[in-house]
C-alpha positions in Angstrom: 141.2 122.5 123.3 140.0 119.7 121.1 137.6 117.0 122.1 138.7 113.7 120.7 137.3 110.3 120.4 140.4 108.8 122.0 144.1 108.4 121.4 145.4 107.7 117.8 146.1 109.8 114.8 142.7 108.9 113.2 140.5 110.1 115.9 138.3 112.9 114.5 138.4 116.4 116.0 135.4 118.3 117.3 135.7 122.0 117.4 136.1 123.2 121.0 133.5 125.4 122.6 134.1 129.0 123.1 133.5 128.5 126.9 135.8 126.7 129.2 133.3 123.8 129.8 130.5 122.9 127.3 128.0 122.0 130.0 128.3 125.6 131.3 128.0 127.2 127.9 125.8 130.4 127.7 122.6 130.3 125.7 120.1 132.8 124.3 118.1 132.2 127.6 121.0 133.8 129.4 121.0 137.0 127.4 122.8 135.8 124.3 121.6 136.8 120.6 118.3 135.4 119.4 118.2 132.7 116.7 116.3 134.8 114.3 118.9 137.8 114.6 121.7 135.4 114.0 120.1 133.9 110.9 119.4 137.4 109.4 123.0 138.5 110.2 124.4 135.4 108.4 122.0 136.1 105.4 120.5 132.7 105.8 117.0 134.3 105.9 115.3 137.5 104.9 112.8 139.4 107.1 109.8 137.8 105.2 111.1 134.2 105.7 111.7 134.9 109.3 108.1 136.3 109.8 106.8 133.1 108.0 108.8 130.9 110.3 107.6 132.8 113.5 103.9 132.3 112.3 104.6 128.6 111.9 106.3 128.4 115.3 103.3 130.1 116.9 101.0 127.6 115.3 102.9 124.5 116.1 104.3 125.6 119.4 107.7 124.2 118.7 111.2 125.8 118.2 111.7 128.4 115.6 114.5 126.5 113.9 112.4 123.4 113.6 109.6 125.6 112.0 112.0 127.0 109.5 113.4 123.6 108.4 109.9 122.2 108.2 108.9 125.0 105.8 112.0 124.5 103.7 113.3 127.9 104.4 116.5 126.9 106.2 118.9 123.9 105.7 119.2 121.7 108.7 123.1 121.9 108.7 123.0 125.7 108.5 120.6 125.6 111.5 123.0 123.4 113.5 125.9 125.6 112.8 124.0 128.8 113.9 122.6 126.9 117.0 126.1 125.9 118.0 127.3 129.5 117.7 124.3 130.9 119.6 124.6 128.3 122.4 128.4 128.4 122.6 128.7 124.6 121.9 130.9 122.6 119.5 129.5 121.2 116.2 130.0 117.5 115.6 129.9 115.4 112.5 128.0 112.2 113.2 128.6 110.7 109.8 132.0 109.2 110.8 131.9 109.6 114.6 130.7 106.2 115.8 129.1 106.1 119.3 130.9 103.9 121.7 128.9 100.9 123.4 129.8 102.2 126.9 128.5 105.6 126.1 125.2 104.3 124.7 124.6 102.2 127.8 124.7 105.4 129.9 121.5 106.8 128.3 118.4 104.9 127.6 116.9 104.7 124.2 113.6 106.4 125.2 115.4 109.5 126.5 117.7 109.6 123.6 114.7 109.6 121.2 112.5 112.1 123.1 115.3 114.6 123.6 116.9 114.1 120.0 120.2 113.3 121.7 122.9 110.5 121.3 125.9 109.9 123.6 129.1 109.5 121.7 132.0 108.7 124.1 133.3 109.5 127.6 135.9 112.2 127.7 138.0 113.7 130.6 135.2 116.4 131.0 132.4 114.0 131.1 130.0 112.1 128.7 129.9 113.6 125.3 126.3 113.9 124.1 125.2 115.3 120.8 121.9 117.2 120.8 119.9 118.9 118.1 119.1 121.9 120.5 120.4 122.1 124.0 117.5 124.4 125.0 114.7 122.3 123.5 112.6 120.5 126.2 115.1 121.6 129.0 117.5 119.0 127.4 120.5 119.9 129.5 118.7 119.4 132.8 117.0 116.1 131.8 120.2 114.7 130.4 122.0 115.6 133.6 119.3 113.9 135.6 119.4 110.7 133.3 123.2 110.3 133.2 125.5 109.6 136.2 128.3 112.2 136.3 129.2 115.2 134.2 128.1 115.7 130.6 129.5 117.6 127.7 127.1 118.8 125.1 127.7 119.2 121.4 125.4 120.2 118.5 124.5 118.1 115.5 121.7 118.3 112.8 118.4 116.7 114.0 118.2 114.2 111.2 121.8 113.1 111.8 120.9 112.4 115.4 117.8 110.4 114.5 119.9 108.3 112.0 122.5 107.7 114.6 120.0 106.7 117.3 118.4 104.3 114.8 121.8 102.8 113.8 123.2 102.7 117.4 120.2 101.5 119.5 119.7 98.3 117.6 116.4 96.6 118.2 118.1 93.3 117.3 120.4 93.6 120.2 117.6 92.2 122.4 117.3 89.1 120.2 120.2 87.3 121.9 118.4 87.4 125.3 115.1 86.0 123.7 117.1 83.2 122.2 118.5 82.3 125.6 115.1 82.3 127.0 113.8 80.1 124.2 116.6 77.6 124.4 116.3 77.4 128.2 112.6 76.2 127.8 111.0 79.4 129.0 109.1 79.6 125.6 105.9 77.5 125.6 106.2 76.4 122.0 103.2 74.3 121.6 100.7 77.2 122.4 102.4 79.4 119.9 101.8 76.9 117.1 98.3 76.0 118.1 96.6 78.7 120.0 94.3 81.5 118.7 95.9 84.9 118.3 94.2 86.3 121.4 95.6 83.4 123.6 99.3 83.9 122.7 101.5 85.4 125.5 102.9 88.6 124.1 106.0 88.2 126.3 106.9 84.8 124.7 110.4 84.8 123.3 109.3 84.0 119.8 106.7 86.8 119.8 109.4 89.3 121.1 111.9 88.1 118.4 109.4 88.7 115.5 108.5 92.2 117.0 112.2 93.1 117.2 112.8 92.0 113.6 110.0 94.0 112.3 111.0 97.1 114.3 114.6 97.0 113.1 113.4 96.4 109.5 111.3 99.6 109.7 114.3 101.6 111.1 116.6 100.2 108.5 114.1 101.2 105.7 113.9 97.5 104.6 111.3 96.6 102.0 111.4 92.9 102.7 112.4 90.5 105.4 113.6 87.0 104.5 113.4 84.2 107.1 115.3 81.3 105.6 116.0 77.8 107.2 119.5 76.7 106.4 119.6 73.4 108.2 121.8 74.4 111.1 120.4 77.8 111.6 117.7 80.4 110.6 119.1 83.3 108.5 117.3 86.5 108.6 118.0 89.1 105.8 116.6 92.6 105.0 116.3 94.0 101.5 117.5 97.5 101.8 117.5 99.7 98.6 117.3 96.6 96.5 120.1 94.6 98.0 119.8 91.8 100.6 121.8 92.1 103.9 122.2 89.4 106.6 121.2 90.9 109.9 120.8 87.9 112.2 121.0 84.1 112.6 118.5 82.3 114.9 118.7 78.7 116.2 117.2 76.2 113.8 114.7 75.1 116.6 113.2 78.5 116.6 112.2 78.4 112.9 108.9 76.5 113.1 107.6 78.5 116.1 108.6 81.8 114.5 106.9 80.9 111.2 103.8 79.8 113.1 103.7 83.0 115.0 103.8 85.0 111.7 101.1 82.7 110.2 98.8 83.3 113.2 99.2 87.1 112.7 98.6 86.8 109.0 95.4 84.5 109.3 97.1 81.6 107.6 96.8 77.8 108.2 99.6 76.9 110.7 99.1 73.2 110.3 99.8 73.2 106.6 103.6 73.3 106.1 104.1 71.8 102.7 101.8 74.0 100.6 102.7 77.7 99.8 100.6 80.2 101.5 99.9 83.9 101.3 98.6 86.2 104.0 98.4 89.8 105.3 99.2 91.5 108.6 98.2 95.0 109.6 100.3 96.3 112.5 102.2 99.3 113.9 106.0 99.3 114.3 108.0 102.3 115.7 104.8 104.4 115.5 104.3 103.7 111.8 101.2 101.8 110.4 102.4 98.8 108.3 100.7 96.5 105.8 102.7 93.4 105.7 102.3 90.9 102.9 103.3 87.4 104.0 104.4 84.5 101.7 105.6 81.1 102.9 106.9 78.1 100.9 108.4 74.8 101.8 112.1 74.1 101.3 114.2 71.1 102.0 115.2 72.5 105.4 111.8 73.8 106.4 109.4 76.7 105.7 110.9 79.8 104.2 108.9 83.2 104.9 109.2 86.4 103.1 107.4 89.5 104.4 106.9 92.6 102.2 106.6 95.8 104.2 104.5 98.6 103.1 104.7 101.7 105.1 101.4 103.5 105.1 102.7 106.6 106.6 105.0 107.3 103.6 103.7 110.0 101.3 103.2 109.0 97.5 105.9 110.3 95.1 105.2 112.8 92.5 106.2 112.1 88.9 108.8 114.8 89.1 110.5 113.1 92.0 111.1 109.8 90.2 114.4 110.9 88.5 113.1 111.2 84.9 115.2 113.4 82.7 113.3 116.7 81.9 112.4 115.8 78.3 111.4 112.1 79.2 109.3 113.7 82.0 107.6 116.0 79.6 106.9 113.4 76.9 105.5 111.0 79.6 103.3 113.7 80.9 102.0 114.4 77.4 101.0 110.7 77.0 99.1 110.9 80.4 97.1 113.9 79.2 95.4 111.8 76.4 91.6 111.2 77.0 91.9 107.6 76.0 94.5 104.9 75.0 96.9 102.8 77.0 100.3 103.5 78.7 102.3 100.6 80.0 105.0 100.7 82.6 107.5 97.8 82.0 110.3 96.1 83.9 111.2 93.2 86.1 109.9 92.5 89.7 111.2 95.3 92.1 111.9 97.7 89.4 109.5 100.5 90.8 106.7 100.0 88.3 103.9 100.5 91.0 105.5 103.6 92.3 105.5 105.1 88.7 101.9 104.1 88.2 100.7 105.5 91.5 102.7 108.8 90.8 101.0 109.1 87.4 97.6 108.3 88.9 98.2 110.9 91.6 98.9 113.5 88.9 95.8 112.7 86.9 93.4 112.7 90.0 90.9 115.5 89.9 87.1 115.8 91.0 86.0 115.9 87.3 87.4 112.3 86.7 86.2 108.8 87.8 89.5 106.9 88.6 89.3 103.3 89.4 92.0 100.7 89.9 92.1 96.9 90.3 95.3 95.7 92.1 96.9 92.7 93.8 97.7 94.0 96.3 96.4 97.5 96.9 99.8 98.9 98.2 98.7 102.5 98.9 95.2 103.7 99.5 94.1 107.0 97.7 91.1 108.6 99.7 89.6 110.0 96.5 90.1 107.0 94.1 87.9 103.8 93.8 90.3 100.8 94.4 89.6 97.2 94.1 91.5 94.4 95.7 92.0 91.1 94.0 90.3 88.3 95.9 90.4 85.1 93.9 88.5 83.0 96.4 85.6 85.4 96.1 85.9 85.3 92.3 87.5 88.8 92.0 90.2 88.4 89.4 91.9 90.9 87.2 89.6 90.0 84.2 86.3 89.9 86.3 87.2 93.0 88.2 88.1 94.9 85.0 84.8 93.9 83.4 83.0 95.3 86.5 85.0 98.5 86.3 83.9 99.2 82.7 80.2 99.1 83.9 81.1 102.0 86.5 81.5 104.7 84.1 85.3 105.1 84.5 87.6 107.8 83.0 90.9 106.4 84.0 91.5 102.7 84.8 94.6 101.3 86.5 95.2 97.6 86.0 97.9 96.5 88.5 99.3 94.0 86.2 98.6 92.3 82.8 99.3 88.7 83.5 97.3 86.8 80.9 95.6 87.2 77.5 92.1 87.7 78.9 93.1 90.6 81.1 95.3 92.2 78.4 92.4 91.8 75.8 89.9 93.5 78.1 92.4 96.4 78.8 93.1 96.9 75.1 89.3 97.0 74.4 88.8 99.5 77.2 91.6 101.8 75.7 89.8 101.5 72.4 86.4 102.4 73.7 87.3 105.9 75.2 89.0 105.1 78.5 92.6 105.9 79.6 94.3 102.7 80.9 97.4 102.5 83.0 99.1 99.1 83.6 102.3 97.3 84.3 103.9 94.4 82.4 106.9 92.3 83.1 109.5 92.7 80.3 113.1 93.5 79.9 112.8 96.8 78.1 110.3 99.0 76.3 110.4 97.4 73.0 110.2 93.9 74.5 106.9 95.0 76.1 105.3 95.4 72.7 106.3 91.8 71.8 104.9 90.6 75.2 101.4 91.6 73.9 101.9 89.8 70.7 103.2 86.7 72.5 100.0 86.7 74.7 98.0 86.5 71.5 96.7 90.2 71.2 96.3 91.2 67.5 99.0 93.6 66.2 96.3 96.0 64.9 94.6 96.2 68.3 98.0 96.9 70.0 98.8 99.5 67.4 95.4 101.2 67.8 95.4 101.3 71.5 99.0 101.6 72.8 100.2 105.3 73.3 103.7 104.5 74.9 105.7 102.2 77.1 108.1 103.4 79.8 110.5 100.8 80.9 112.5 101.3 84.0 115.0 100.0 86.6 116.1 101.1 90.1 119.8 101.7 90.9 121.2 102.7 94.2 122.3 106.3 94.7 125.8 107.0 96.0 125.7 108.2 99.6 125.9 112.0 99.6 127.4 111.8 103.1 130.5 109.9 102.2 131.0 110.5 98.5 134.7 110.4 97.7 136.8 110.0 94.5 137.8 106.5 93.6 139.4 104.5 90.6 137.1 102.0 89.0 138.4 98.6 88.0 140.0 98.2 84.6 136.8 96.2 83.3 134.5 98.9 84.6 136.6 101.7 82.9 136.6 99.6 79.7 132.9 99.3 79.6 132.3 103.0 80.3 134.6 104.1 77.6 133.3 101.6 75.1 129.6 102.5 75.9 130.1 106.3 76.0 133.1 106.7 73.5 135.0 109.0 75.8 137.1 109.2 78.9 135.9 110.6 82.2 138.4 112.3 84.4 137.1 111.3 87.8 134.7 109.0 89.4 133.0 109.0 92.8 131.6 106.4 95.1 130.5 106.1 98.7 133.3 105.3 101.1 130.8 104.0 103.7 129.6 105.9 106.7 127.1 105.6 109.7 124.3 106.9 107.6 124.5 104.4 104.8 125.4 101.4 107.1 128.8 101.5 105.5 127.3 100.3 102.1 128.2 103.4 100.2 124.7 103.8 99.0 121.6 105.6 100.2 118.2 105.4 98.6 117.5 104.6 94.9 116.8 106.4 91.6 114.9 105.3 88.6 116.6 104.7 85.2 114.0 105.1 82.3 113.5 104.7 78.6 110.3 105.9 76.9 108.9 104.3 73.7 106.3 106.6 72.2 104.0 105.0 69.5 104.3 106.9 66.4 102.8 106.1 62.9 106.0 104.5 61.9 105.9 102.4 65.1 102.2 101.4 64.5 103.2 100.0 61.0 105.9 97.9 62.5 103.6 96.5 65.3 100.9 95.6 62.7 103.6 93.9 60.5 104.9 92.0 63.7 108.4 93.4 63.3 111.3 91.9 65.1 112.4 93.2 68.5 115.6 94.8 67.1 113.6 96.5 64.4 111.1 98.1 66.9 113.9 99.2 69.1 115.7 100.8 66.2 112.6 102.8 65.2 112.0 103.8 68.9 115.5 105.2 69.0 114.9 107.1 65.8 111.7 108.4 67.3 113.6 110.0 70.2 113.9 107.1 72.7 117.1 107.1 74.7 118.1 103.6 75.7 118.2 102.7 79.3 122.0 102.0 79.2 122.6 105.6 77.9 120.4 107.0 80.6 122.1 104.9 83.2 125.6 106.0 82.2 124.3 109.6 82.3 123.8 109.0 86.1 127.4 107.9 86.4 128.5 111.0 84.5 126.6 113.1 87.2 128.3 111.0 89.9 124.8 109.9 91.1 125.7 106.2 91.0 128.7 104.0 90.1 129.6 101.9 87.1 129.5 98.8 89.1 125.9 99.5 90.3 124.9 100.0 86.6 126.3 96.7 85.6 124.6 95.1 88.6 121.1 96.7 88.3 120.5 97.6 84.7 119.8 95.2 81.8 122.3 96.1 79.1 122.0 95.2 75.4 
């Protein structure tokens, strides 16, 4: 027997259970084989790994499979396959099996999240529900009580279920109801625009709309929310993996009240609508602590608002996780081992410079060193590092803060950004007087960063004496690993690839689009780097104020692989596509 989504040749099959009815399938609780025994029989674990998992299970009080996946001893898909065999249930692939609205309506979101379950569709035997483990938390019994009528259970990896729940139970689905309440006059707009934060009714439609927008942004892994007046409507877009996606349209009448709500939360002036303002919100969304940076500006249609979301619960990346090639990684680590000098991370806005700086700082952190930073803003807080937040109203600027840091006996100094000649000059002097300085700079590539210093008025001999190296970077989207399939690039893309590499590639891959990548074909991002190390020859060129082209040619002779070459290496490895390289990497 096959369980199918519905009639039609394209409906995906689900392997049928070994029992006549999935809801009555036997489990280990009924005398079947234990999970550990099956994992040993399938050579997925050895005795030592199983013992380690059992210790973790005893400590956490959870399920053995969850403990093994947490320890990295077992792949989640292997666990799902063995659980399906143990419990006599089919295994379902949620990457392409889209839950039907009628099925989703039969099970509340709270139950789905608590049991790690997602309804897929109704079948002749009952409501088909994917679960991570039918024996966890008495899932079968609870689901039977929560759903009217019979149920049919299937197994899927836990992370696949969590992704599908986030994709299927859209927080933005509730926005339409709030808009209707707002337009019907239920929203008291005047208090929202003029009351103190504590006096605002949290059930007001505008308040609920903002909460839903923030919640869905967190679930979609958005880095920014754009709220834009267009005249006839308010457009809401999320930036996900570096690209903007429209997610909702609100009535134009809701725009001023929505921006006022955000301003109140961010401690901004709600009366001033013509002048650009900045603010900050600390809140919690979907159980995650968020630091939200707010910026407003006036446009011809009204105030535009952009919110930058910083998820405090995310762990800091290590240098080895950034995607640097092995040789570039080792050369960069060698630069970071110097006791003094300056290392600069260069690139445009949104290229991941701060992530690289934090990863470097994290690797240098030790009890023997005094590490201090001055940033605007402090995006992630290190518990053992002294971090200073820029506060221009209080007189704390990059230049003044950097001067104060130099009187604090620092070993390593991180300057969030070198924006002007004063800050750059102090940073250079700090590097020359026995401190290790990390900083970022806006420039197109590594060799251009050297000329940025010269353009700002820093003497060439000071740059040559203090600068150890420059790493320039971009971020490109990774091809979704769940829906990667062969494809044929366009003629222009092929011509570019063959011209840049001098050879022909047999096959190319891209993401066809699936539930897990929101049908974009991309999931997450990876860095593309070029590393300019300052050698004696390079120092002579810097002192002589050589041209950008001359500096770049010398850097390549010194071992720098240009960013374009590194980007095409990712295409070779089928990590990304030619079109993404053309879109996201500056090519010269």
